[in-house]
N, CA, C, O and the ligand as a Tripos MOL2 file, in Angstrom:
@<TRIPOS>MOLECULE
protein
  297   295    75     0     0
PROTEIN
NO_CHARGES

@<TRIPOS>ATOM
      1 N         -23.7270   20.9310   19.1610 N.3       1 MET1
      2 CA        -23.8490   22.0840   20.0360 C.3       1 MET1
      3 C         -25.3060   22.5630   20.0560 C.2       1 MET1
      4 O         -25.9360   22.6950   19.0070 O.2       1 MET1
      5 N         -25.8180   22.8130   21.2250 N.am      2 ALA2
      6 CA        -27.2020   23.2690   21.3460 C.3       2 ALA2
      7 C         -27.3350   24.7010   20.8440 C.2       2 ALA2
      8 O         -26.4660   25.5450   21.0630 O.2       2 ALA2
      9 N         -28.4220   24.9380   20.1810 N.am      3 ASN3
     10 CA        -28.6790   26.2940   19.7110 C.3       3 ASN3
     11 C         -29.3780   27.0890   20.8090 C.2       3 ASN3
     12 O         -30.5730   26.9080   21.0460 O.2       3 ASN3
     13 N         -28.6380   27.9660   21.4760 N.am      4 ALA4
     14 CA        -29.1870   28.7160   22.6030 C.3       4 ALA4
     15 C         -29.6730   30.0960   22.1770 C.2       4 ALA4
     16 O         -30.0550   30.9070   23.0210 O.2       4 ALA4
     17 N         -29.6600   30.3660   20.8800 N.am      5 THR5
     18 CA        -30.0000   31.7170   20.4380 C.3       5 THR5
     19 C         -31.3190   31.7630   19.6650 C.2       5 THR5
     20 O         -31.4440   32.4840   18.6760 O.2       5 THR5
     21 N         -32.2960   30.9870   20.1270 N.am      6 VAL6
     22 CA        -33.6210   31.0710   19.5140 C.3       6 VAL6
     23 C         -34.1980   32.4460   19.8080 C.2       6 VAL6
     24 O         -34.2750   32.8740   20.9590 O.2       6 VAL6
     25 N         -34.5970   33.1200   18.7560 N.am      7 MET7
     26 CA        -35.1240   34.4690   18.9350 C.3       7 MET7
     27 C         -36.5570   34.4100   19.4420 C.2       7 MET7
     28 O         -37.4060   33.7080   18.8920 O.2       7 MET7
     29 N         -36.7980   35.1610   20.4970 N.am      8 LYS8
     30 CA        -38.1280   35.1840   21.0830 C.3       8 LYS8
     31 C         -38.7010   36.5840   21.0430 C.2       8 LYS8
     32 O         -37.9700   37.5750   21.0300 O.2       8 LYS8
     33 N         -40.0290   36.6480   21.0230 N.am      9 SER9
     34 CA        -40.6850   37.9480   21.0740 C.3       9 SER9
     35 C         -40.3170   38.6490   22.3700 C.2       9 SER9
     36 O         -40.2100   38.0290   23.4280 O.2       9 SER9
     37 N         -40.1270   39.9540   22.2630 N.am     10 ARG10
     38 CA        -39.8420   40.6900   23.4820 C.3      10 ARG10
     39 C         -40.3670   42.1150   23.3360 C.2      10 ARG10
     40 O         -40.6150   42.6040   22.2340 O.2      10 ARG10
     41 N         -40.5230   42.7530   24.4750 N.am     11 ALA11
     42 CA        -41.1230   44.0830   24.4930 C.3      11 ALA11
     43 C         -40.2350   45.0570   25.2580 C.2      11 ALA11
     44 O         -39.5640   44.6890   26.2230 O.2      11 ALA11
     45 N         -40.2470   46.2950   24.8080 N.am     12 VAL12
     46 CA        -39.5210   47.3440   25.5310 C.3      12 VAL12
     47 C         -40.4580   48.5260   25.7690 C.2      12 VAL12
     48 O         -41.3690   48.7900   24.9840 O.2      12 VAL12
     49 N         -40.2080   49.2340   26.8800 N.am     13 LEU13
     50 CA        -40.9820   50.4210   27.2190 C.3      13 LEU13
     51 C         -40.2010   51.6490   26.7620 C.2      13 LEU13
     52 O         -39.0250   51.8010   27.0950 O.2      13 LEU13
     53 N         -40.8570   52.5260   25.9980 N.am     14 ARG14
     54 CA        -40.1790   53.7090   25.4570 C.3      14 ARG14
     55 C         -41.0950   54.9200   25.5610 C.2      14 ARG14
     56 O         -42.3180   54.7820   25.5340 O.2      14 ARG14
     57 N         -40.5110   56.0990   25.6790 N.am     15 PRO15
     58 CA        -41.3570   57.2960   25.6150 C.3      15 PRO15
     59 C         -41.9630   57.4370   24.2200 C.2      15 PRO15
     60 O         -41.3340   57.0740   23.2260 O.2      15 PRO15
     61 N         -43.1620   57.9540   24.1480 N.am     16 ILE16
     62 CA        -43.7670   58.2400   22.8440 C.3      16 ILE16
     63 C         -43.1430   59.5240   22.3170 C.2      16 ILE16
     64 O         -43.0830   60.5250   23.0300 O.2      16 ILE16
     65 N         -42.6840   59.5010   21.0850 N.am     17 GLU17
     66 CA        -42.0090   60.6580   20.5230 C.3      17 GLU17
     67 C         -42.9010   61.3980   19.5360 C.2      17 GLU17
     68 O         -43.7910   60.8040   18.9280 O.2      17 GLU17
     69 N         -42.6580   62.7140   19.3780 N.am     18 PRO18
     70 CA        -43.4420   63.4680   18.3950 C.3      18 PRO18
     71 C         -43.3230   62.8280   17.0170 C.2      18 PRO18
     72 O         -42.2400   62.3900   16.6260 O.2      18 PRO18
     73 N         -44.4190   62.7720   16.2880 N.am     19 GLY19
     74 CA        -44.3810   62.1990   14.9520 C.3      19 GLY19
     75 C         -44.6630   60.7150   14.9290 C.2      19 GLY19
     76 O         -44.7610   60.1190   13.8560 O.2      19 GLY19
     77 N         -44.7970   60.1020   16.1060 N.am     20 ASN20
     78 CA        -45.1350   58.6840   16.1640 C.3      20 ASN20
     79 C         -46.5150   58.4730   15.5500 C.2      20 ASN20
     80 O         -47.4650   59.1740   15.9010 O.2      20 ASN20
     81 N         -46.6310   57.5170   14.6420 N.am     21 SER21
     82 CA        -47.9210   57.3250   13.9740 C.3      21 SER21
     83 C         -48.3840   55.8820   14.0290 C.2      21 SER21
     84 O         -49.2350   55.4680   13.2420 O.2      21 SER21
     85 N         -47.8240   55.1140   14.9570 N.am     22 ALA22
     86 CA        -48.2060   53.7070   15.0550 C.3      22 ALA22
     87 C         -49.5930   53.5680   15.6670 C.2      22 ALA22
     88 O         -50.0480   54.4320   16.4160 O.2      22 ALA22
     89 N         -50.2510   52.4760   15.3370 N.am     23 MET23
     90 CA        -51.5490   52.1840   15.9370 C.3      23 MET23
     91 C         -51.3640   51.1580   17.0500 C.2      23 MET23
     92 O         -50.5520   50.2390   16.9420 O.2      23 MET23
     93 N         -52.1260   51.3320   18.1090 N.am     24 CYS24
     94 CA        -52.0490   50.4110   19.2390 C.3      24 CYS24
     95 C         -52.6300   49.0520   18.8290 C.2      24 CYS24
     96 O         -53.7330   48.9760   18.2860 O.2      24 CYS24
     97 N         -51.8800   47.9940   19.0950 N.am     25 ALA25
     98 CA        -52.3230   46.6550   18.7000 C.3      25 ALA25
     99 C         -53.4430   46.1430   19.5970 C.2      25 ALA25
    100 O         -54.0700   45.1300   19.2850 O.2      25 ALA25
    101 N         -53.7010   46.8290   20.7020 N.am     26 HIS26
    102 CA        -54.7570   46.3810   21.6190 C.3      26 HIS26
    103 C         -56.0570   47.1410   21.3910 C.2      26 HIS26
    104 O         -57.1050   46.5250   21.2000 O.2      26 HIS26
    105 N         -56.0030   48.4930   21.4090 N.am     27 CYS27
    106 CA        -57.2440   49.2700   21.3000 C.3      27 CYS27
    107 C         -57.4560   49.8390   19.9030 C.2      27 CYS27
    108 O         -58.5540   50.3010   19.5930 O.2      27 CYS27
    109 N         -56.4370   49.8170   19.0590 N.am     28 GLY28
    110 CA        -56.5980   50.2740   17.6870 C.3      28 GLY28
    111 C         -56.4650   51.7720   17.5000 C.2      28 GLY28
    112 O         -56.5080   52.2560   16.3690 O.2      28 GLY28
    113 N         -56.3030   52.5190   18.5860 N.am     29 ALA29
    114 CA        -56.1440   53.9670   18.4900 C.3      29 ALA29
    115 C         -54.6770   54.3100   18.2380 C.2      29 ALA29
    116 O         -53.7890   53.5330   18.5920 O.2      29 ALA29
    117 N         -54.4160   55.4700   17.6280 N.am     30 PRO30
    118 CA        -53.0170   55.8510   17.3870 C.3      30 PRO30
    119 C         -52.2640   56.0450   18.6980 C.2      30 PRO30
    120 O         -52.8090   56.5560   19.6770 O.2      30 PRO30
    121 N         -51.0040   55.6270   18.6970 N.am     31 VAL31
    122 CA        -50.1270   55.8590   19.8520 C.3      31 VAL31
    123 C         -49.4760   57.2210   19.6190 C.2      31 VAL31
    124 O         -48.4150   57.3250   19.0020 O.2      31 VAL31
    125 N         -50.1300   58.2490   20.1210 N.am     32 LYS32
    126 CA        -49.7520   59.6160   19.7650 C.3      32 LYS32
    127 C         -49.0140   60.3350   20.8740 C.2      32 LYS32
    128 O         -49.2990   60.1730   22.0610 O.2      32 LYS32
    129 N         -48.0510   61.1380   20.4390 N.am     33 PHE33
    130 CA        -47.3440   62.0160   21.3630 C.3      33 PHE33
    131 C         -48.2850   63.1090   21.8610 C.2      33 PHE33
    132 O         -49.0020   63.7240   21.0720 O.2      33 PHE33
    133 N         -48.2810   63.3470   23.1730 N.am     34 VAL34
    134 CA        -49.0550   64.4480   23.7440 C.3      34 VAL34
    135 C         -48.0940   65.3190   24.5380 C.2      34 VAL34
    136 O         -47.4810   64.8580   25.5020 O.2      34 VAL34
    137 N         -47.9620   66.5770   24.1340 N.am     35 ALA35
    138 CA        -47.0330   67.4790   24.8080 C.3      35 ALA35
    139 C         -47.3470   67.5350   26.3000 C.2      35 ALA35
    140 O         -48.5110   67.6190   26.6910 O.2      35 ALA35
    141 N         -46.3250   67.4890   27.1180 N.am     36 ARG36
    142 CA        -46.4290   67.5870   28.5780 C.3      36 ARG36
    143 C         -47.0340   66.3610   29.2510 C.2      36 ARG36
    144 O         -47.1950   66.3620   30.4710 O.2      36 ARG36
    145 N         -47.3720   65.3260   28.5090 N.am     37 ALA37
    146 CA        -48.0190   64.1840   29.1540 C.3      37 ALA37
    147 C         -47.0450   63.0440   29.4570 C.2      37 ALA37
    148 O         -47.3860   62.1450   30.2250 O.2      37 ALA37
    149 N         -45.8440   63.0570   28.8740 N.am     38 GLN38
    150 CA        -44.8410   62.0190   29.1750 C.3      38 GLN38
    151 C         -45.3980   60.6110   29.0140 C.2      38 GLN38
    152 O         -45.1680   59.7430   29.8560 O.2      38 GLN38
    153 N         -46.1270   60.3910   27.9360 N.am     39 LEU39
    154 CA        -46.7370   59.0810   27.7450 C.3      39 LEU39
    155 C         -45.7010   58.0480   27.3250 C.2      39 LEU39
    156 O         -44.6920   58.3610   26.6930 O.2      39 LEU39
    157 N         -45.9860   56.8150   27.6980 N.am     40 LYS40
    158 CA        -45.0990   55.7080   27.3440 C.3      40 LYS40
    159 C         -45.8040   54.7640   26.3800 C.2      40 LYS40
    160 O         -47.0300   54.6450   26.3720 O.2      40 LYS40
    161 N         -45.0040   54.1110   25.5840 N.am     41 GLN41
    162 CA        -45.5330   53.0790   24.7050 C.3      41 GLN41
    163 C         -44.7100   51.8110   24.9190 C.2      41 GLN41
    164 O         -43.5710   51.8530   25.3820 O.2      41 GLN41
    165 N         -45.3130   50.7040   24.5730 N.am     42 VAL42
    166 CA        -44.5830   49.4430   24.5650 C.3      42 VAL42
    167 C         -44.3950   49.0340   23.1120 C.2      42 VAL42
    168 O         -45.3540   48.9490   22.3460 O.2      42 VAL42
    169 N         -43.1510   48.7830   22.7500 N.am     43 ILE43
    170 CA        -42.8500   48.3190   21.3950 C.3      43 ILE43
    171 C         -42.4290   46.8640   21.5030 C.2      43 ILE43
    172 O         -41.4780   46.5310   22.2100 O.2      43 ILE43
    173 N         -43.1430   46.0060   20.7970 N.am     44 ALA44
    174 CA        -42.8420   44.5820   20.8610 C.3      44 ALA44
    175 C         -42.3170   44.0990   19.5140 C.2      44 ALA44
    176 O         -42.9330   44.3290   18.4730 O.2      44 ALA44
    177 N         -41.1900   43.4370   19.5500 N.am     45 ASN45
    178 CA        -40.6890   42.7280   18.3720 C.3      45 ASN45
    179 C         -41.2220   41.3070   18.4510 C.2      45 ASN45
    180 O         -40.8930   40.5530   19.3680 O.2      45 ASN45
    181 N         -42.0460   40.9560   17.4800 N.am     46 VAL46
    182 CA        -42.7290   39.6720   17.5240 C.3      46 VAL46
    183 C         -42.0190   38.6860   16.6080 C.2      46 VAL46
    184 O         -41.8270   38.9400   15.4180 O.2      46 VAL46
    185 N         -41.6330   37.5570   17.1880 N.am     47 TYR47
    186 CA        -40.9770   36.4940   16.4230 C.3      47 TYR47
    187 C         -41.9130   35.3170   16.2840 C.2      47 TYR47
    188 O         -42.6040   34.9440   17.2310 O.2      47 TYR47
    189 N         -41.9330   34.7380   15.1060 N.am     48 LYS48
    190 CA        -42.7230   33.5330   14.8600 C.3      48 LYS48
    191 C         -41.7690   32.4450   14.4090 C.2      48 LYS48
    192 O         -40.9880   32.6360   13.4780 O.2      48 LYS48
    193 N         -41.8370   31.2980   15.0760 N.am     49 ASP49
    194 CA        -40.9720   30.1770   14.7150 C.3      49 ASP49
    195 C         -39.5110   30.6070   14.6280 C.2      49 ASP49
    196 O         -38.7820   30.1730   13.7360 O.2      49 ASP49
    197 N         -39.0850   31.4660   15.5640 N.am     50 GLY50
    198 CA        -37.6860   31.8650   15.6160 C.3      50 GLY50
    199 C         -37.2930   32.9230   14.6060 C.2      50 GLY50
    200 O         -36.1200   33.2820   14.5060 O.2      50 GLY50
    201 N         -38.2760   33.4340   13.8450 N.am     51 GLN51
    202 CA        -37.9560   34.4610   12.8620 C.3      51 GLN51
    203 C         -38.7480   35.7110   13.1420 C.2      51 GLN51
    204 O         -39.9140   35.6540   13.5300 O.2      51 GLN51
    205 N         -38.0920   36.8630   12.9380 N.am     52 TRP52
    206 CA        -38.7750   38.1310   13.1730 C.3      52 TRP52
    207 C         -39.9770   38.2440   12.2580 C.2      52 TRP52
    208 O         -39.8790   37.9850   11.0580 O.2      52 TRP52
    209 N         -41.1130   38.6320   12.8230 N.am     53 ASP53
    210 CA        -42.3440   38.7130   12.0400 C.3      53 ASP53
    211 C         -42.8330   40.1440   11.9000 C.2      53 ASP53
    212 O         -43.1290   40.5970   10.7940 O.2      53 ASP53
    213 N         -42.9210   40.8620   13.0210 N.am     54 ARG54
    214 CA        -43.4700   42.2260   12.9610 C.3      54 ARG54
    215 C         -43.1820   42.9730   14.2530 C.2      54 ARG54
    216 O         -42.7430   42.4050   15.2540 O.2      54 ARG54
    217 N         -43.4490   44.2730   14.1860 N.am     55 VAL55
    218 CA        -43.3830   45.1140   15.3850 C.3      55 VAL55
    219 C         -44.7980   45.5070   15.7560 C.2      55 VAL55
    220 O         -45.5880   45.8940   14.8950 O.2      55 VAL55
    221 N         -45.1170   45.4100   17.0340 N.am     56 GLU56
    222 CA        -46.4170   45.8720   17.5140 C.3      56 GLU56
    223 C         -46.2090   46.9930   18.5170 C.2      56 GLU56
    224 O         -45.3010   46.9440   19.3470 O.2      56 GLU56
    225 N         -47.0580   47.9970   18.4260 N.am     57 HIS57
    226 CA        -47.0160   49.1150   19.3730 C.3      57 HIS57
    227 C         -48.2370   49.0440   20.2750 C.2      57 HIS57
    228 O         -49.3220   48.6500   19.8460 O.2      57 HIS57
    229 N         -48.0490   49.4250   21.5150 N.am     58 TYR58
    230 CA        -49.1490   49.4800   22.4830 C.3      58 TYR58
    231 C         -49.0170   50.7460   23.3170 C.2      58 TYR58
    232 O         -47.9070   51.2100   23.5780 O.2      58 TYR58
    233 N         -50.1520   51.3050   23.7370 N.am     59 HIS59
    234 CA        -50.1010   52.2440   24.8420 C.3      59 HIS59
    235 C         -49.6390   51.4400   26.0570 C.2      59 HIS59
    236 O         -49.9740   50.2640   26.1910 O.2      59 HIS59
    237 N         -48.8710   52.0750   26.9390 N.am     60 ALA60
    238 CA        -48.3630   51.3330   28.1020 C.3      60 ALA60
    239 C         -49.5200   50.7020   28.8830 C.2      60 ALA60
    240 O         -49.4260   49.5580   29.3250 O.2      60 ALA60
    241 N         -50.6230   51.4660   29.0510 N.am     61 ASP61
    242 CA        -51.7700   50.9330   29.7910 C.3      61 ASP61
    243 C         -52.4120   49.7640   29.0590 C.2      61 ASP61
    244 O         -52.8270   48.7820   29.6740 O.2      61 ASP61
    245 N         -52.4880   49.8830   27.7330 N.am     62 CYS62
    246 CA        -53.1030   48.8200   26.9420 C.3      62 CYS62
    247 C         -52.2870   47.5330   27.0370 C.2      62 CYS62
    248 O         -52.8380   46.4320   27.0520 O.2      62 CYS62
    249 N         -50.9690   47.6910   27.1010 N.am     63 TYR63
    250 CA        -50.1380   46.4940   27.1990 C.3      63 TYR63
    251 C         -50.4380   45.7330   28.4910 C.2      63 TYR63
    252 O         -50.5070   44.5040   28.4970 O.2      63 TYR63
    253 N         -50.6130   46.4710   29.5680 N.am     64 ASP64
    254 CA        -50.9980   45.8370   30.8380 C.3      64 ASP64
    255 C         -52.3700   45.1840   30.7100 C.2      64 ASP64
    256 O         -52.5810   44.0590   31.1630 O.2      64 ASP64
    257 N         -53.3060   45.9100   30.0810 N.am     65 GLU65
    258 CA        -54.6650   45.3870   29.9090 C.3      65 GLU65
    259 C         -54.6720   44.1100   29.0760 C.2      65 GLU65
    260 O         -55.4870   43.2150   29.2980 O.2      65 GLU65
    261 N         -53.7620   44.0380   28.1230 N.am     66 ALA66
    262 CA        -53.6780   42.8580   27.2660 C.3      66 ALA66
    263 C         -52.9230   41.7260   27.9560 C.2      66 ALA66
    264 O         -52.6090   40.7130   27.3310 O.2      66 ALA66
    265 N         -52.6320   41.8970   29.2440 N.am     67 SER67
    266 CA        -51.9290   40.8870   30.0410 C.3      67 SER67
    267 C         -50.5060   40.6310   29.5420 C.2      67 SER67
    268 O         -50.0260   39.4970   29.5660 O.2      67 SER67
    269 N         -49.8430   41.6850   29.0930 N.am     68 LYS68
    270 CA        -48.4350   41.6070   28.7020 C.3      68 LYS68
    271 C         -48.1210   40.4070   27.8140 C.2      68 LYS68
    272 O         -47.3950   39.5010   28.2230 O.2      68 LYS68
    273 N         -48.6690   40.4040   26.5970 N.am     69 PRO69
    274 CA        -48.5230   39.2170   25.7280 C.3      69 PRO69
    275 C         -47.0740   38.8420   25.4260 C.2      69 PRO69
    276 O         -46.8020   37.6920   25.0810 O.2      69 PRO69
    277 N         -46.1470   39.7770   25.5460 N.am     70 TYR70
    278 CA        -44.7500   39.4400   25.2410 C.3      70 TYR70
    279 C         -43.8490   39.6080   26.4550 C.2      70 TYR70
    280 O         -42.6550   39.8760   26.3270 O.2      70 TYR70
    281 N         -44.4440   39.4460   27.6420 N.am     71 GLY71
    282 CA        -43.6580   39.5080   28.8610 C.3      71 GLY71
    283 C         -43.4880   40.9190   29.3690 C.2      71 GLY71
    284 O         -43.9540   41.8780   28.7540 O.2      71 GLY71
    285 N         -42.8150   41.0340   30.5010 N.am     72 ASP72
    286 CA        -42.5620   42.3460   31.0690 C.3      72 ASP72
    287 C         -41.6650   43.1470   30.1480 C.2      72 ASP72
    288 O         -40.6240   42.6550   29.7120 O.2      72 ASP72
    289 N         -42.0610   44.3870   29.8460 N.am     73 PRO73
    290 CA        -41.2030   45.1970   28.9770 C.3      73 PRO73
    291 C         -39.8880   45.5400   29.6600 C.2      73 PRO73
    292 O         -39.8560   45.8200   30.8590 O.2      73 PRO73
    293 N         -38.8100   45.5150   28.8950 N.am     74 ALA74
    294 CA        -37.4950   45.8250   29.4410 C.3      74 ALA74
    295 C         -37.3510   47.3300   29.6260 C.2      74 ALA74
    296 O         -36.3060   47.7990   30.0790 O.2      74 ALA74
    297 ZN        -54.1060   51.3510   23.1780 Zn       75 ZN75
@<TRIPOS>BOND
     1     1     2 1
     2     2     3 1
     3     3     4 2
     4     3     5 am
     5     5     6 1
     6     6     7 1
     7     7     8 2
     8     7     9 am
     9     9    10 1
    10    10    11 1
    11    11    12 2
    12    11    13 am
    13    13    14 1
    14    14    15 1
    15    15    16 2
    16    15    17 am
    17    17    18 1
    18    18    19 1
    19    19    20 2
    20    19    21 am
    21    21    22 1
    22    22    23 1
    23    23    24 2
    24    23    25 am
    25    25    26 1
    26    26    27 1
    27    27    28 2
    28    27    29 am
    29    29    30 1
    30    30    31 1
    31    31    32 2
    32    31    33 am
    33    33    34 1
    34    34    35 1
    35    35    36 2
    36    35    37 am
    37    37    38 1
    38    38    39 1
    39    39    40 2
    40    39    41 am
    41    41    42 1
    42    42    43 1
    43    43    44 2
    44    43    45 am
    45    45    46 1
    46    46    47 1
    47    47    48 2
    48    47    49 am
    49    49    50 1
    50    50    51 1
    51    51    52 2
    52    51    53 am
    53    53    54 1
    54    54    55 1
    55    55    56 2
    56    55    57 am
    57    57    58 1
    58    58    59 1
    59    59    60 2
    60    59    61 am
    61    61    62 1
    62    62    63 1
    63    63    64 2
    64    63    65 am
    65    65    66 1
    66    66    67 1
    67    67    68 2
    68    67    69 am
    69    69    70 1
    70    70    71 1
    71    71    72 2
    72    71    73 am
    73    73    74 1
    74    74    75 1
    75    75    76 2
    76    75    77 am
    77    77    78 1
    78    78    79 1
    79    79    80 2
    80    79    81 am
    81    81    82 1
    82    82    83 1
    83    83    84 2
    84    83    85 am
    85    85    86 1
    86    86    87 1
    87    87    88 2
    88    87    89 am
    89    89    90 1
    90    90    91 1
    91    91    92 2
    92    91    93 am
    93    93    94 1
    94    94    95 1
    95    95    96 2
    96    95    97 am
    97    97    98 1
    98    98    99 1
    99    99   100 2
   100    99   101 am
   101   101   102 1
   102   102   103 1
   103   103   104 2
   104   103   105 am
   105   105   106 1
   106   106   107 1
   107   107   108 2
   108   107   109 am
   109   109   110 1
   110   110   111 1
   111   111   112 2
   112   111   113 am
   113   113   114 1
   114   114   115 1
   115   115   116 2
   116   115   117 am
   117   117   118 1
   118   118   119 1
   119   119   120 2
   120   119   121 am
   121   121   122 1
   122   122   123 1
   123   123   124 2
   124   123   125 am
   125   125   126 1
   126   126   127 1
   127   127   128 2
   128   127   129 am
   129   129   130 1
   130   130   131 1
   131   131   132 2
   132   131   133 am
   133   133   134 1
   134   134   135 1
   135   135   136 2
   136   135   137 am
   137   137   138 1
   138   138   139 1
   139   139   140 2
   140   139   141 am
   141   141   142 1
   142   142   143 1
   143   143   144 2
   144   143   145 am
   145   145   146 1
   146   146   147 1
   147   147   148 2
   148   147   149 am
   149   149   150 1
   150   150   151 1
   151   151   152 2
   152   151   153 am
   153   153   154 1
   154   154   155 1
   155   155   156 2
   156   155   157 am
   157   157   158 1
   158   158   159 1
   159   159   160 2
   160   159   161 am
   161   161   162 1
   162   162   163 1
   163   163   164 2
   164   163   165 am
   165   165   166 1
   166   166   167 1
   167   167   168 2
   168   167   169 am
   169   169   170 1
   170   170   171 1
   171   171   172 2
   172   171   173 am
   173   173   174 1
   174   174   175 1
   175   175   176 2
   176   175   177 am
   177   177   178 1
   178   178   179 1
   179   179   180 2
   180   179   181 am
   181   181   182 1
   182   182   183 1
   183   183   184 2
   184   183   185 am
   185   185   186 1
   186   186   187 1
   187   187   188 2
   188   187   189 am
   189   189   190 1
   190   190   191 1
   191   191   192 2
   192   191   193 am
   193   193   194 1
   194   194   195 1
   195   195   196 2
   196   195   197 am
   197   197   198 1
   198   198   199 1
   199   199   200 2
   200   199   201 am
   201   201   202 1
   202   202   203 1
   203   203   204 2
   204   203   205 am
   205   205   206 1
   206   206   207 1
   207   207   208 2
   208   207   209 am
   209   209   210 1
   210   210   211 1
   211   211   212 2
   212   211   213 am
   213   213   214 1
   214   214   215 1
   215   215   216 2
   216   215   217 am
   217   217   218 1
   218   218   219 1
   219   219   220 2
   220   219   221 am
   221   221   222 1
   222   222   223 1
   223   223   224 2
   224   223   225 am
   225   225   226 1
   226   226   227 1
   227   227   228 2
   228   227   229 am
   229   229   230 1
   230   230   231 1
   231   231   232 2
   232   231   233 am
   233   233   234 1
   234   234   235 1
   235   235   236 2
   236   235   237 am
   237   237   238 1
   238   238   239 1
   239   239   240 2
   240   239   241 am
   241   241   242 1
   242   242   243 1
   243   243   244 2
   244   243   245 am
   245   245   246 1
   246   246   247 1
   247   247   248 2
   248   247   249 am
   249   249   250 1
   250   250   251 1
   251   251   252 2
   252   251   253 am
   253   253   254 1
   254   254   255 1
   255   255   256 2
   256   255   257 am
   257   257   258 1
   258   258   259 1
   259   259   260 2
   260   259   261 am
   261   261   262 1
   262   262   263 1
   263   263   264 2
   264   263   265 am
   265   265   266 1
   266   266   267 1
   267   267   268 2
   268   267   269 am
   269   269   270 1
   270   270   271 1
   271   271   272 2
   272   271   273 am
   273   273   274 1
   274   274   275 1
   275   275   276 2
   276   275   277 am
   277   277   278 1
   278   278   279 1
   279   279   280 2
   280   279   281 am
   281   281   282 1
   282   282   283 1
   283   283   284 2
   284   283   285 am
   285   285   286 1
   286   286   287 1
   287   287   288 2
   288   287   289 am
   289   289   290 1
   290   290   291 1
   291   291   292 2
   292   291   293 am
   293   293   294 1
   294   294   295 1
   295   295   296 2
@<TRIPOS>SUBSTRUCTURE
     1 MET1         2 RESIDUE 1 A MET
     2 ALA2         6 RESIDUE 1 A ALA
     3 ASN3        10 RESIDUE 1 A ASN
     4 ALA4        14 RESIDUE 1 A ALA
     5 THR5        18 RESIDUE 1 A THR
     6 VAL6        22 RESIDUE 1 A VAL
     7 MET7        26 RESIDUE 1 A MET
     8 LYS8        30 RESIDUE 1 A LYS
     9 SER9        34 RESIDUE 1 A SER
    10 ARG10       38 RESIDUE 1 A ARG
    11 ALA11       42 RESIDUE 1 A ALA
    12 VAL12       46 RESIDUE 1 A VAL
    13 LEU13       50 RESIDUE 1 A LEU
    14 ARG14       54 RESIDUE 1 A ARG
    15 PRO15       58 RESIDUE 1 A PRO
    16 ILE16       62 RESIDUE 1 A ILE
    17 GLU17       66 RESIDUE 1 A GLU
    18 PRO18       70 RESIDUE 1 A PRO
    19 GLY19       74 RESIDUE 1 A GLY
    20 ASN20       78 RESIDUE 1 A ASN
    21 SER21       82 RESIDUE 1 A SER
    22 ALA22       86 RESIDUE 1 A ALA
    23 MET23       90 RESIDUE 1 A MET
    24 CYS24       94 RESIDUE 1 A CYS
    25 ALA25       98 RESIDUE 1 A ALA
    26 HIS26      102 RESIDUE 1 A HIS
    27 CYS27      106 RESIDUE 1 A CYS
    28 GLY28      110 RESIDUE 1 A GLY
    29 ALA29      114 RESIDUE 1 A ALA
    30 PRO30      118 RESIDUE 1 A PRO
    31 VAL31      122 RESIDUE 1 A VAL
    32 LYS32      126 RESIDUE 1 A LYS
    33 PHE33      130 RESIDUE 1 A PHE
    34 VAL34      134 RESIDUE 1 A VAL
    35 ALA35      138 RESIDUE 1 A ALA
    36 ARG36      142 RESIDUE 1 A ARG
    37 ALA37      146 RESIDUE 1 A ALA
    38 GLN38      150 RESIDUE 1 A GLN
    39 LEU39      154 RESIDUE 1 A LEU
    40 LYS40      158 RESIDUE 1 A LYS
    41 GLN41      162 RESIDUE 1 A GLN
    42 VAL42      166 RESIDUE 1 A VAL
    43 ILE43      170 RESIDUE 1 A ILE
    44 ALA44      174 RESIDUE 1 A ALA
    45 ASN45      178 RESIDUE 1 A ASN
    46 VAL46      182 RESIDUE 1 A VAL
    47 TYR47      186 RESIDUE 1 A TYR
    48 LYS48      190 RESIDUE 1 A LYS
    49 ASP49      194 RESIDUE 1 A ASP
    50 GLY50      198 RESIDUE 1 A GLY
    51 GLN51      202 RESIDUE 1 A GLN
    52 TRP52      206 RESIDUE 1 A TRP
    53 ASP53      210 RESIDUE 1 A ASP
    54 ARG54      214 RESIDUE 1 A ARG
    55 VAL55      218 RESIDUE 1 A VAL
    56 GLU56      222 RESIDUE 1 A GLU
    57 HIS57      226 RESIDUE 1 A HIS
    58 TYR58      230 RESIDUE 1 A TYR
    59 HIS59      234 RESIDUE 1 A HIS
    60 ALA60      238 RESIDUE 1 A ALA
    61 ASP61      242 RESIDUE 1 A ASP
    62 CYS62      246 RESIDUE 1 A CYS
    63 TYR63      250 RESIDUE 1 A TYR
    64 ASP64      254 RESIDUE 1 A ASP
    65 GLU65      258 RESIDUE 1 A GLU
    66 ALA66      262 RESIDUE 1 A ALA
    67 SER67      266 RESIDUE 1 A SER
    68 LYS68      270 RESIDUE 1 A LYS
    69 PRO69      274 RESIDUE 1 A PRO
    70 TYR70      278 RESIDUE 1 A TYR
    71 GLY71      282 RESIDUE 1 A GLY
    72 ASP72      286 RESIDUE 1 A ASP
    73 PRO73      290 RESIDUE 1 A PRO
    74 ALA74      294 RESIDUE 1 A ALA
    75 ZN75       297 GROUP 0 **** ****
């Protein structure tokens, strides 16, 4: 039986929440909540060789600038 469940890196678009302290993997600045700004972040689950490796955070704009390394965010 073919293994059709190879885990791949993927990205999702989420609102930035208060208390978020992740650093952007593209520009290196904190992905910070700003009141009234409705900022978005991209959270990517990165898989290496079919195994989960790490989570990367991006500012939504930075993710576009980085040419969407993990595909279009869901
Ligand atoms: Zn950034």
